[in-house]
N, CA, C and O atoms as CSV, one atom per row, in Angstrom:
chain,resi,resn,atom,element,x,y,z
A,1,MET,N,N,68.987,-20.272,8.978
A,1,MET,CA,C,67.844,-20.711,8.285
A,1,MET,C,C,66.750,-21.184,9.237
A,1,MET,O,O,65.566,-20.986,8.966
A,2,SER,N,N,67.124,-21.786,10.310
A,2,SER,CA,C,66.158,-22.262,11.272
A,2,SER,C,C,65.422,-21.093,11.911
A,2,SER,O,O,64.271,-21.244,12.320
A,3,GLN,N,N,66.060,-19.933,12.005
A,3,GLN,CA,C,65.410,-18.756,12.554
A,3,GLN,C,C,64.293,-18.279,11.638
A,3,GLN,O,O,63.244,-17.861,12.128
A,4,THR,N,N,64.476,-18.326,10.386
A,4,THR,CA,C,63.488,-17.855,9.421
A,4,THR,C,C,62.275,-18.767,9.406
A,4,THR,O,O,61.161,-18.283,9.207
A,5,GLN,N,N,62.439,-20.032,9.603
A,5,GLN,CA,C,61.321,-20.967,9.553
A,5,GLN,C,C,60.467,-20.906,10.815
A,5,GLN,O,O,59.261,-21.139,10.741
A,6,ASN,N,N,61.049,-20.602,11.957
A,6,ASN,CA,C,60.317,-20.626,13.223
A,6,ASN,C,C,59.478,-19.372,13.476
A,6,ASN,O,O,58.465,-19.459,14.169
A,7,CYS,N,N,59.847,-18.255,12.963
A,7,CYS,CA,C,59.094,-17.033,13.271
A,7,CYS,C,C,57.982,-16.827,12.231
A,7,CYS,O,O,58.152,-17.115,11.046
A,8,ALA,N,N,56.850,-16.323,12.709
A,8,ALA,CA,C,55.710,-16.073,11.821
A,8,ALA,C,C,55.959,-14.779,11.076
A,8,ALA,O,O,56.443,-13.805,11.653
A,9,PRO,N,N,55.640,-14.766,9.845
A,9,PRO,CA,C,55.851,-13.529,9.082
A,9,PRO,C,C,54.925,-12.421,9.580
A,9,PRO,O,O,53.809,-12.688,10.023
A,10,LEU,N,N,55.389,-11.201,9.504
A,10,LEU,CA,C,54.653,-10.035,9.950
A,10,LEU,C,C,53.414,-9.821,9.090
A,10,LEU,O,O,52.406,-9.316,9.583
A,11,PHE,N,N,53.469,-10.185,7.854
A,11,PHE,CA,C,52.360,-9.984,6.922
A,11,PHE,C,C,51.127,-10.757,7.361
A,11,PHE,O,O,50.017,-10.240,7.233
A,12,SER,N,N,51.271,-11.938,7.859
A,12,SER,CA,C,50.119,-12.739,8.263
A,12,SER,C,C,49.446,-12.119,9.495
A,12,SER,O,O,48.223,-12.194,9.616
A,13,PHE,N,N,50.208,-11.510,10.408
A,13,PHE,CA,C,49.618,-10.850,11.565
A,13,PHE,C,C,48.779,-9.648,11.124
A,13,PHE,O,O,47.674,-9.452,11.627
A,14,VAL,N,N,49.285,-8.857,10.203
A,14,VAL,CA,C,48.568,-7.688,9.684
A,14,VAL,C,C,47.309,-8.149,8.951
A,14,VAL,O,O,46.244,-7.542,9.066
A,15,GLU,N,N,47.456,-9.221,8.207
A,15,GLU,CA,C,46.321,-9.760,7.465
A,15,GLU,C,C,45.232,-10.258,8.429
A,15,GLU,O,O,44.046,-10.016,8.204
A,16,CYS,N,N,45.636,-10.950,9.499
A,16,CYS,CA,C,44.672,-11.424,10.508
A,16,CYS,C,C,43.984,-10.244,11.185
A,16,CYS,O,O,42.775,-10.275,11.413
A,17,GLU,N,N,44.736,-9.225,11.501
A,17,GLU,CA,C,44.148,-8.049,12.127
A,17,GLU,C,C,43.154,-7.372,11.189
A,17,GLU,O,O,42.102,-6.914,11.634
A,18,GLN,N,N,43.466,-7.304,9.934
A,18,GLN,CA,C,42.562,-6.713,8.942
A,18,GLN,C,C,41.278,-7.534,8.818
A,18,GLN,O,O,40.185,-6.972,8.737
A,19,GLN,N,N,41.410,-8.858,8.804
A,19,GLN,CA,C,40.225,-9.731,8.731
A,19,GLN,C,C,39.359,-9.569,9.996
A,19,GLN,O,O,38.131,-9.577,9.917
A,20,ALA,N,N,40.000,-9.423,11.135
A,20,ALA,CA,C,39.265,-9.229,12.388
A,20,ALA,C,C,38.498,-7.913,12.364
A,20,ALA,O,O,37.353,-7.851,12.810
A,21,ARG,N,N,39.123,-6.868,11.847
A,21,ARG,CA,C,38.438,-5.579,11.729
A,21,ARG,C,C,37.242,-5.666,10.791
A,21,ARG,O,O,36.185,-5.100,11.071
A,22,ILE,N,N,37.405,-6.365,9.691
A,22,ILE,CA,C,36.301,-6.534,8.731
A,22,ILE,C,C,35.142,-7.265,9.397
A,22,ILE,O,O,33.988,-6.856,9.263
A,23,LYS,N,N,35.446,-8.351,10.119
A,23,LYS,CA,C,34.383,-9.114,10.797
A,23,LYS,C,C,33.725,-8.278,11.896
A,23,LYS,O,O,32.507,-8.320,12.071
A,24,ARG,N,N,34.535,-7.525,12.628
A,24,ARG,CA,C,33.975,-6.653,13.663
A,24,ARG,C,C,33.044,-5.615,13.054
A,24,ARG,O,O,31.980,-5.342,13.610
A,25,ASP,N,N,33.422,-5.037,11.928
A,25,ASP,CA,C,32.574,-4.059,11.245
A,25,ASP,C,C,31.262,-4.691,10.775
A,25,ASP,O,O,30.202,-4.070,10.856
A,26,LEU,N,N,31.342,-5.930,10.286
A,26,LEU,CA,C,30.124,-6.622,9.858
A,26,LEU,C,C,29.175,-6.868,11.039
A,26,LEU,O,O,27.960,-6.721,10.908
A,27,VAL,N,N,29.738,-7.242,12.185
A,27,VAL,CA,C,28.916,-7.467,13.374
A,27,VAL,C,C,28.280,-6.158,13.830
A,27,VAL,O,O,27.099,-6.127,14.173
A,28,ILE,N,N,29.052,-5.086,13.834
A,28,ILE,CA,C,28.529,-3.779,14.235
A,28,ILE,C,C,27.421,-3.342,13.281
A,28,ILE,O,O,26.391,-2.836,13.725
A,29,GLN,N,N,27.616,-3.528,11.995
A,29,GLN,CA,C,26.581,-3.169,11.014
A,29,GLN,C,C,25.305,-3.980,11.226
A,29,GLN,O,O,24.206,-3.433,11.143
A,30,ALA,N,N,25.438,-5.264,11.496
A,30,ALA,CA,C,24.267,-6.107,11.741
A,30,ALA,C,C,23.534,-5.645,13.003
A,30,ALA,O,O,22.305,-5.590,13.019
A,31,CYS,N,N,24.278,-5.315,14.050
A,31,CYS,CA,C,23.648,-4.819,15.274
A,31,CYS,C,C,22.939,-3.488,15.030
A,31,CYS,O,O,21.822,-3.275,15.503
A,32,MET,N,N,23.584,-2.610,14.301
A,32,MET,CA,C,22.976,-1.315,13.988
A,32,MET,C,C,21.713,-1.494,13.145
A,32,MET,O,O,20.708,-0.820,13.373
A,33,ARG,N,N,21.769,-2.404,12.172
A,33,ARG,CA,C,20.606,-2.666,11.329
A,33,ARG,C,C,19.429,-3.160,12.168
A,33,ARG,O,O,18.302,-2.695,12.005
A,34,GLY,N,N,19.702,-4.108,13.068
A,34,GLY,CA,C,18.655,-4.628,13.943
A,34,GLY,C,C,18.105,-3.559,14.868
A,34,GLY,O,O,16.896,-3.481,15.087
A,35,THR,N,N,18.986,-2.740,15.407
A,35,THR,CA,C,18.555,-1.664,16.300
A,35,THR,C,C,17.715,-0.639,15.548
A,35,THR,O,O,16.683,-0.190,16.048
A,36,MET,N,N,18.148,-0.273,14.370
A,36,MET,CA,C,17.392,0.705,13.575
A,36,MET,C,C,16.037,0.137,13.157
A,36,MET,O,O,15.042,0.863,13.134
A,37,ARG,N,N,15.993,-1.132,12.834
A,37,ARG,CA,C,14.725,-1.773,12.456
A,37,ARG,C,C,13.759,-1.769,13.639
A,37,ARG,O,O,12.578,-1.458,13.481
A,38,ALA,N,N,14.264,-2.114,14.822
A,38,ALA,CA,C,13.424,-2.120,16.028
A,38,ALA,C,C,12.971,-0.702,16.375
A,38,ALA,O,O,11.827,-0.495,16.779
A,39,PHE,N,N,13.860,0.263,16.219
A,39,PHE,CA,C,13.505,1.654,16.494
A,39,PHE,C,C,12.439,2.137,15.515
A,39,PHE,O,O,11.490,2.812,15.916
A,40,ALA,N,N,12.588,1.799,14.241
A,40,ALA,CA,C,11.600,2.209,13.238
A,40,ALA,C,C,10.238,1.593,13.533
A,40,ALA,O,O,9.211,2.252,13.377
A,41,GLN,N,N,10.227,0.339,13.955
A,41,GLN,CA,C,8.960,-0.322,14.293
A,41,GLN,C,C,8.337,0.345,15.522
A,41,GLN,O,O,7.127,0.569,15.543
A,42,TRP,N,N,9.124,0.661,16.530
A,42,TRP,CA,C,8.626,1.339,17.721
A,42,TRP,C,C,8.066,2.711,17.361
A,42,TRP,O,O,7.003,3.102,17.843
A,43,LEU,N,N,8.791,3.441,16.510
A,43,LEU,CA,C,8.353,4.769,16.089
A,43,LEU,C,C,7.043,4.686,15.312
A,43,LEU,O,O,6.172,5.541,15.472
A,44,ARG,N,N,6.899,3.676,14.482
A,44,ARG,CA,C,5.669,3.479,13.705
A,44,ARG,C,C,4.488,3.233,14.637
A,44,ARG,O,O,3.421,3.819,14.456
A,45,VAL,N,N,4.674,2.375,15.627
A,45,VAL,CA,C,3.611,2.096,16.598
A,45,VAL,C,C,3.266,3.359,17.379
A,45,VAL,O,O,2.093,3.638,17.625
A,46,LEU,N,N,4.273,4.113,17.763
A,46,LEU,CA,C,4.056,5.359,18.494
A,46,LEU,C,C,3.243,6.345,17.664
A,46,LEU,O,O,2.316,6.969,18.181
A,47,VAL,N,N,3.575,6.492,16.396
A,47,VAL,CA,C,2.848,7.410,15.512
A,47,VAL,C,C,1.415,6.932,15.309
A,47,VAL,O,O,0.487,7.740,15.338
A,48,LEU,N,N,1.221,5.629,15.102
A,48,LEU,CA,C,-0.139,5.106,14.914
A,48,LEU,C,C,-0.993,5.318,16.157
A,48,LEU,O,O,-2.152,5.720,16.051
A,49,CYS,N,N,-0.435,5.054,17.324
A,49,CYS,CA,C,-1.185,5.268,18.569
A,49,CYS,C,C,-1.483,6.751,18.771
A,49,CYS,O,O,-2.583,7.119,19.181
A,50,GLY,N,N,-0.512,7.588,18.485
A,50,GLY,CA,C,-0.721,9.033,18.609
A,50,GLY,C,C,-1.785,9.537,17.655
A,50,GLY,O,O,-2.611,10.372,18.024
A,51,THR,N,N,-1.770,9.036,16.438
A,51,THR,CA,C,-2.775,9.436,15.452
A,51,THR,C,C,-4.161,8.990,15.895
A,51,THR,O,O,-5.120,9.757,15.809
A,52,ARG,N,N,-4.268,7.749,16.370
A,52,ARG,CA,C,-5.554,7.229,16.850
A,52,ARG,C,C,-6.059,8.071,18.025
A,52,ARG,O,O,-7.249,8.375,18.103
A,53,TRP,N,N,-5.167,8.444,18.929
A,53,TRP,CA,C,-5.535,9.238,20.088
A,53,TRP,C,C,-6.031,10.622,19.667
A,53,TRP,O,O,-7.045,11.101,20.175
A,54,VAL,N,N,-5.314,11.263,18.739
A,54,VAL,CA,C,-5.705,12.596,18.273
A,54,VAL,C,C,-7.044,12.536,17.541
A,54,VAL,O,O,-7.881,13.420,17.722
A,55,ARG,N,N,-7.258,11.512,16.720
A,55,ARG,CA,C,-8.548,11.373,16.033
A,55,ARG,C,C,-9.682,11.171,17.024
A,55,ARG,O,O,-10.773,11.712,16.849
A,56,GLY,N,N,-9.420,10.391,18.067
A,56,GLY,CA,C,-10.441,10.194,19.101
A,56,GLY,C,C,-10.778,11.493,19.810
A,56,GLY,O,O,-11.947,11.777,20.072
A,57,LEU,N,N,-9.758,12.285,20.120
A,57,LEU,CA,C,-9.998,13.586,20.749
A,57,LEU,C,C,-10.798,14.500,19.832
A,57,LEU,O,O,-11.712,15.189,20.285
A,58,ALA,N,N,-10.461,14.511,18.547
A,58,ALA,CA,C,-11.189,15.356,17.594
A,58,ALA,C,C,-12.643,14.911,17.476
A,58,ALA,O,O,-13.536,15.754,17.393
A,59,ALA,N,N,-12.895,13.608,17.467
A,59,ALA,CA,C,-14.269,13.106,17.376
A,59,ALA,C,C,-15.064,13.498,18.626
A,59,ALA,O,O,-16.219,13.912,18.525
A,60,LYS,N,N,-14.448,13.368,19.791
A,60,LYS,CA,C,-15.131,13.766,21.024
A,60,LYS,C,C,-15.429,15.258,21.023
A,60,LYS,O,O,-16.491,15.685,21.476
A,61,GLN,N,N,-14.500,16.044,20.517
A,61,GLN,CA,C,-14.707,17.498,20.450
A,61,GLN,C,C,-15.873,17.833,19.518
A,61,GLN,O,O,-16.674,18.718,19.820
A,62,ARG,N,N,-15.970,17.128,18.385
A,62,ARG,CA,C,-17.087,17.363,17.464
A,62,ARG,C,C,-18.413,17.002,18.116
A,62,ARG,O,O,-19.403,17.715,17.950
A,63,LEU,N,N,-18.440,15.891,18.863
A,63,LEU,CA,C,-19.668,15.491,19.551
A,63,LEU,C,C,-20.066,16.524,20.608
A,63,LEU,O,O,-21.235,16.896,20.705
A,64,ARG,N,N,-19.095,16.983,21.395
A,64,ARG,CA,C,-19.403,17.998,22.411
A,64,ARG,C,C,-19.910,19.280,21.765
A,64,ARG,O,O,-20.820,19.923,22.288
A,65,SER,N,N,-19.332,19.647,20.647
A,65,SER,CA,C,-19.760,20.850,19.940
A,65,SER,C,C,-21.191,20.697,19.426
A,65,SER,O,O,-21.986,21.633,19.514
A,66,ALA,N,N,-21.517,19.529,18.893
A,66,ALA,CA,C,-22.875,19.292,18.393
A,66,ALA,C,C,-23.885,19.314,19.539
A,66,ALA,O,O,-24.979,19.859,19.390
A,67,VAL,N,N,-23.525,18.727,20.678
A,67,VAL,CA,C,-24.416,18.742,21.837
A,67,VAL,C,C,-24.637,20.175,22.299
A,67,VAL,O,O,-25.771,20.571,22.569
A,68,ARG,N,N,-23.564,20.956,22.391
A,68,ARG,CA,C,-23.688,22.360,22.797
A,68,ARG,C,C,-24.584,23.136,21.844
A,68,ARG,O,O,-25.413,23.940,22.272
A,69,GLU,N,N,-24.412,22.890,20.552
A,69,GLU,CA,C,-25.208,23.599,19.552
A,69,GLU,C,C,-26.692,23.258,19.687
A,69,GLU,O,O,-27.541,24.144,19.590
A,70,LEU,N,N,-27.012,21.986,19.909
A,70,LEU,CA,C,-28.409,21.597,20.076
A,70,LEU,C,C,-28.979,22.104,21.395
A,70,LEU,O,O,-30.164,22.425,21.470
A,71,GLN,N,N,-28.160,22.179,22.426
A,71,GLN,CA,C,-28.642,22.688,23.707
A,71,GLN,C,C,-28.962,24.169,23.654
A,71,GLN,O,O,-29.744,24.656,24.471
A,72,ARG,N,N,-28.385,24.887,22.726
A,72,ARG,CA,C,-28.681,26.315,22.562
A,72,ARG,C,C,-30.056,26.545,21.935
A,72,ARG,O,O,-30.638,27.619,22.091
A,73,LEU,N,N,-30.576,25.542,21.228
A,73,LEU,CA,C,-31.883,25.693,20.585
A,73,LEU,C,C,-32.993,25.683,21.632
A,73,LEU,O,O,-32.860,25.076,22.695
A,74,ASP,N,N,-34.094,26.369,21.308
A,74,ASP,CA,C,-35.227,26.332,22.239
A,74,ASP,C,C,-36.029,25.050,22.010
A,74,ASP,O,O,-35.798,24.320,21.046
A,75,ASP,N,N,-36.975,24.793,22.916
A,75,ASP,CA,C,-37.731,23.536,22.882
A,75,ASP,C,C,-38.546,23.380,21.598
A,75,ASP,O,O,-38.710,22.266,21.100
A,76,ARG,N,N,-39.049,24.473,21.066
A,76,ARG,CA,C,-39.843,24.401,19.841
A,76,ARG,C,C,-38.993,23.955,18.647
A,76,ARG,O,O,-39.420,23.134,17.835
A,77,MET,N,N,-37.798,24.506,18.562
A,77,MET,CA,C,-36.888,24.108,17.473
A,77,MET,C,C,-36.497,22.633,17.614
A,77,MET,O,O,-36.423,21.907,16.623
A,78,LEU,N,N,-36.249,22.200,18.850
A,78,LEU,CA,C,-35.915,20.797,19.079
A,78,LEU,C,C,-37.083,19.896,18.708
A,78,LEU,O,O,-36.887,18.811,18.160
A,79,ALA,N,N,-38.310,20.349,19.009
A,79,ALA,CA,C,-39.493,19.556,18.645
A,79,ALA,C,C,-39.614,19.459,17.125
A,79,ALA,O,O,-40.037,18.425,16.609
A,80,ASP,N,N,-39.252,20.511,16.407
A,80,ASP,CA,C,-39.279,20.459,14.938
A,80,ASP,C,C,-38.296,19.423,14.414
A,80,ASP,O,O,-38.567,18.741,13.426
A,81,ILE,N,N,-37.170,19.311,15.070
A,81,ILE,CA,C,-36.167,18.319,14.678
A,81,ILE,C,C,-36.629,16.921,15.065
A,81,ILE,O,O,-36.280,15.937,14.413
A,82,GLY,N,N,-37.431,16.844,16.149
A,82,GLY,CA,C,-37.916,15.550,16.613
A,82,GLY,C,C,-37.126,15.010,17.783
A,82,GLY,O,O,-37.083,13.801,18.009
A,83,VAL,N,N,-36.498,15.911,18.531
A,83,VAL,CA,C,-35.676,15.505,19.671
A,83,VAL,C,C,-36.121,16.318,20.884
A,83,VAL,O,O,-36.339,17.524,20.777
A,84,THR,N,N,-36.253,15.677,22.011
A,84,THR,CA,C,-36.514,16.421,23.241
A,84,THR,C,C,-35.185,16.810,23.870
A,84,THR,O,O,-34.131,16.292,23.499
A,85,ARG,N,N,-35.248,17.718,24.815
A,85,ARG,CA,C,-34.017,18.202,25.448
A,85,ARG,C,C,-33.271,17.068,26.156
A,85,ARG,O,O,-32.041,17.064,26.194
A,86,GLY,N,N,-34.003,16.121,26.709
A,86,GLY,CA,C,-33.377,14.997,27.397
A,86,GLY,C,C,-32.731,13.993,26.446
A,86,GLY,O,O,-31.909,13.181,26.872
A,87,GLU,N,N,-33.089,14.039,25.175
A,87,GLU,CA,C,-32.549,13.088,24.192
A,87,GLU,C,C,-31.386,13.640,23.377
A,87,GLU,O,O,-30.850,12.955,22.506
A,88,ILE,N,N,-30.999,14.879,23.662
A,88,ILE,CA,C,-29.941,15.512,22.851
A,88,ILE,C,C,-28.661,14.688,22.871
A,88,ILE,O,O,-28.096,14.370,21.824
A,89,GLU,N,N,-28.218,14.352,24.063
A,89,GLU,CA,C,-26.944,13.615,24.202
A,89,GLU,C,C,-26.976,12.295,23.424
A,89,GLU,O,O,-26.061,11.995,22.657
A,90,SER,N,N,-28.040,11.513,23.632
A,90,SER,CA,C,-28.106,10.216,22.944
A,90,SER,C,C,-28.341,10.382,21.452
A,90,SER,O,O,-27.879,9.561,20.659
A,91,ALA,N,N,-29.056,11.437,21.056
A,91,ALA,CA,C,-29.281,11.663,19.620
A,91,ALA,C,C,-27.970,11.993,18.912
A,91,ALA,O,O,-27.740,11.565,17.781
A,92,VAL,N,N,-27.126,12.749,19.581
A,92,VAL,CA,C,-25.841,13.109,18.969
A,92,VAL,C,C,-24.905,11.907,18.947
A,92,VAL,O,O,-24.247,11.653,17.938
A,93,ARG,N,N,-24.840,11.173,20.035
A,93,ARG,CA,C,-23.897,10.054,20.121
A,93,ARG,C,C,-24.370,8.812,19.378
A,93,ARG,O,O,-23.569,8.133,18.735
A,94,ASP,N,N,-25.673,8.507,19.459
A,94,ASP,CA,C,-26.171,7.255,18.901
A,94,ASP,C,C,-27.089,7.424,17.699
A,94,ASP,O,O,-27.526,6.424,17.130
A,95,GLY,N,N,-27.390,8.624,17.301
A,95,GLY,CA,C,-28.311,8.841,16.184
A,95,GLY,C,C,-29.701,9.156,16.698
A,95,GLY,O,O,-29.880,9.542,17.853
A,96,LEU,N,N,-30.680,8.986,15.829
A,96,LEU,CA,C,-32.054,9.303,16.197
A,96,LEU,C,C,-32.532,8.427,17.336
A,96,LEU,O,O,-32.109,7.276,17.453
A,97,PRO,N,N,-33.415,8.960,18.182
A,97,PRO,CA,C,-34.008,8.121,19.224
A,97,PRO,C,C,-34.808,6.985,18.604
A,97,PRO,O,O,-35.224,7.077,17.450
A,98,VAL,N,N,-35.020,5.939,19.346
A,98,VAL,CA,C,-35.709,4.747,18.850
A,98,VAL,C,C,-37.114,5.096,18.386
A,98,VAL,O,O,-37.568,4.591,17.359
A,99,ARG,N,N,-37.817,5.960,19.135
A,99,ARG,CA,C,-39.185,6.283,18.749
A,99,ARG,C,C,-39.224,6.986,17.394
A,99,ARG,O,O,-40.170,6.797,16.630
A,100,MET,N,N,-38.204,7.798,17.086
A,100,MET,CA,C,-38.167,8.494,15.790
A,100,MET,C,C,-37.896,7.494,14.669
A,100,MET,O,O,-38.454,7.619,13.579
A,101,MET,N,N,-37.054,6.514,14.927
A,101,MET,CA,C,-36.763,5.533,13.885
A,101,MET,C,C,-37.988,4.685,13.609
A,101,MET,O,O,-38.233,4.319,12.460
A,102,ARG,N,N,-38.773,4.360,14.645
A,102,ARG,CA,C,-39.995,3.590,14.438
A,102,ARG,C,C,-40.991,4.391,13.607
A,102,ARG,O,O,-41.631,3.854,12.703
A,103,GLN,N,N,-41.117,5.674,13.918
A,103,GLN,CA,C,-42.059,6.513,13.174
A,103,GLN,C,C,-41.646,6.633,11.721
A,103,GLN,O,O,-42.494,6.577,10.831
A,104,SER,N,N,-40.371,6.796,11.469
A,104,SER,CA,C,-39.924,6.947,10.077
A,104,SER,C,C,-40.109,5.641,9.313
A,104,SER,O,O,-40.451,5.665,8.131
A,105,ARG,N,N,-39.886,4.486,9.975
A,105,ARG,CA,C,-40.124,3.210,9.298
A,105,ARG,C,C,-41.601,3.031,8.992
A,105,ARG,O,O,-41.967,2.512,7.937
A,106,HIS,N,N,-42.459,3.468,9.930
A,106,HIS,CA,C,-43.904,3.359,9.733
A,106,HIS,C,C,-44.330,4.236,8.550
A,106,HIS,O,O,-45.157,3.821,7.739
A,107,ARG,N,N,-43.773,5.433,8.452
A,107,ARG,CA,C,-44.094,6.322,7.330
A,107,ARG,C,C,-43.594,5.746,6.018
A,107,ARG,O,O,-44.272,5.850,4.996
A,108,ASP,N,N,-42.408,5.136,6.034
A,108,ASP,CA,C,-41.834,4.590,4.799
A,108,ASP,C,C,-42.646,3.426,4.261
A,108,ASP,O,O,-42.667,3.205,3.050
A,109,ARG,N,N,-43.310,2.683,5.119
A,109,ARG,CA,C,-44.126,1.561,4.651
A,109,ARG,C,C,-45.314,2.041,3.837
A,109,ARG,O,O,-45.799,1.326,2.960
A,110,HIS,N,N,-45.779,3.233,4.120
A,110,HIS,CA,C,-46.967,3.761,3.451
A,110,HIS,C,C,-46.619,4.659,2.267
A,110,HIS,O,O,-47.436,5.479,1.849
A,111,ARG,N,N,-45.442,4.511,1.739
A,111,ARG,CA,C,-45.032,5.299,0.568
A,111,ARG,C,C,-44.802,4.355,-0.603
A,111,ARG,O,O,-44.497,3.177,-0.423
A,112,ASP,N,N,-44.956,4.900,-1.809
A,112,ASP,CA,C,-44.659,4.080,-2.980
A,112,ASP,C,C,-43.197,4.282,-3.353
A,112,ASP,O,O,-42.445,4.889,-2.591
A,113,TRP,N,N,-42.791,3.790,-4.496
A,113,TRP,CA,C,-41.390,3.859,-4.905
A,113,TRP,C,C,-40.920,5.281,-5.138
A,113,TRP,O,O,-39.725,5.550,-5.018
A,114,ASN,N,N,-41.820,6.207,-5.469
A,114,ASN,CA,C,-41.433,7.594,-5.732
A,114,ASN,C,C,-41.326,8.425,-4.466
A,114,ASN,O,O,-40.924,9.588,-4.515
A,115,GLY,N,N,-41.686,7.832,-3.324
A,115,GLY,CA,C,-41.629,8.561,-2.063
A,115,GLY,C,C,-42.885,9.348,-1.800
A,115,GLY,O,O,-42.912,10.138,-0.856
A,116,ILE,N,N,-43.919,9.176,-2.580
A,116,ILE,CA,C,-45.181,9.886,-2.394
A,116,ILE,C,C,-46.037,9.067,-1.425
A,116,ILE,O,O,-46.139,7.848,-1.568
A,117,PRO,N,N,-46.652,9.733,-0.439
A,117,PRO,CA,C,-47.537,8.986,0.479
A,117,PRO,C,C,-48.658,8.300,-0.268
A,117,PRO,O,O,-49.172,8.841,-1.247
A,118,ALA,N,N,-49.049,7.105,0.181
A,118,ALA,CA,C,-50.047,6.294,-0.508
A,118,ALA,C,C,-51.403,6.990,-0.542
A,118,ALA,O,O,-52.117,6.868,-1.537
A,119,ARG,N,N,-51.783,7.714,0.507
A,119,ARG,CA,C,-53.088,8.398,0.536
A,119,ARG,C,C,-53.183,9.431,-0.550
A,119,ARG,O,O,-54.224,9.542,-1.198
A,120,ARG,N,N,-52.132,10.195,-0.773
A,120,ARG,CA,C,-52.148,11.242,-1.798
A,120,ARG,C,C,-52.246,10.643,-3.192
A,120,ARG,O,O,-52.947,11.170,-4.057
A,121,GLN,N,N,-51.559,9.570,-3.396
A,121,GLN,CA,C,-51.533,8.979,-4.729
A,121,GLN,C,C,-52.897,8.474,-5.133
A,121,GLN,O,O,-53.266,8.582,-6.303
A,122,ALA,N,N,-53.666,7.920,-4.194
A,122,ALA,CA,C,-54.981,7.392,-4.503
A,122,ALA,C,C,-55.969,8.516,-4.792
A,122,ALA,O,O,-56.924,8.301,-5.539
A,123,ALA,N,N,-55.780,9.685,-4.237
A,123,ALA,CA,C,-56.734,10.775,-4.426
A,123,ALA,C,C,-56.635,11.417,-5.760
A,123,ALA,O,O,-57.382,12.351,-6.052
């Protein structure tokens, strides 16, 4: 009888091993979850940066194309548009030259609400 009381039953060892496996699996799952979350966040940042880079390249390509197209025009056509050959680059990148914006504001002051020049309306 003393032999039976001193030895640990085999069932408790198997049960402890099973509990250890369950805990180990939980730890592995938590590590995998954290790793996958970090990987997904890294991938998201990578995609956002890549998208921003590609959009920037496309915008630069459109600007270069517009500059090339305006440079193909002769000086008379550019004068009709209101841009000199030296202003093409800045007109494409920054909009109308400052002198053109001043002229258009000056013209707009002399118009009524319908867009008709004030001199014509009085006549």
